[in-house]
N, C-alpha and C positions, 0 to 999 in steps of 0.2 A: 624509457617512455612506454614501450610496448607492454611491459609487465604491469605498469600502473593502469593502463587502459584495460587490460584483461582483468585485473583485480577489481576495478570499478564495475566492469560489465558483470562479473560474477556476483558482486555485491548487489547490484540492481536486480539480477535474476533471483537471488535469494529473497530479497524484499518482495518482489513480485509473487514468489511462491508463498511467502508468509501471509501476504494479503489475501491470496486465494484460499489458504487454510482458514484465515479469519472469516471470510465470507461463508465458507462451508460450515464453520462452527456456529454461525448464526442460525443455521437450520436445526441445530441440536442444543436446545437450551440447557439440558442437563449437563452437557460437557463444558459449558462456559466457566464453571468453577474449578475445573481441573488445573493442574500445574502446567500442563502443555498449553492450555488456552491462556493462562496468565502470561506465560512466556511470549506467546504469539501476540497478544494484545500489547505487551510492553515494547516489543520490537517494532510493531507497526504503528503505534499511536503517534510517534513523531512525524510520520508521513500523513496519516489519516486526519489528524486534528487540523492542520492547515487547509487540507482539501475540504473538510467540512465547513471551515470558516469562509472559504471562497464561495462555496455553494450557498451558504447562508446569505452572503452579501448579494449574490445574484438572484436569490429568491427561490432556489431549488432545495434548500435545506429543510424545509417544513413539508412533511408528507409521509406517506406510507413507505416509500422506498428510499434507501440510502444510496445516493449516487457517488459518494466519496470514493469507493473503491475503483469505480470506472475512471474518475478523474485522476486518481493516483496512478492507475495503469497507464493512462495516456501521458501524464507528465513524466513518469519513469521511462517510458519508451522514448519520449522526446529527448530526455537527458542521455539515454543510452545511444541514441542516434548522433547526438552532438559529440559524445565522447569518441565514437567510432570515426567521426569525420575529422577529428584532430590528427 
């Protein structure tokens, strides 16, 4: 059980890091078409799309700022806390 918890914790940290890279890539439009950016977007989109959908339903999806990374960080942290508590 310990190994599974550690593996899931590492996976969540990795996803957190990729989301941070995705946020940083948004400041450099010329890098968005690179192979690394494509990889980051493919790995993080399964997390980001549901977060965007939740924010759209709440009414925070329309606007200048994308709050979906913040929601993703919060939800991933909550999941990591629940895994540690098991």
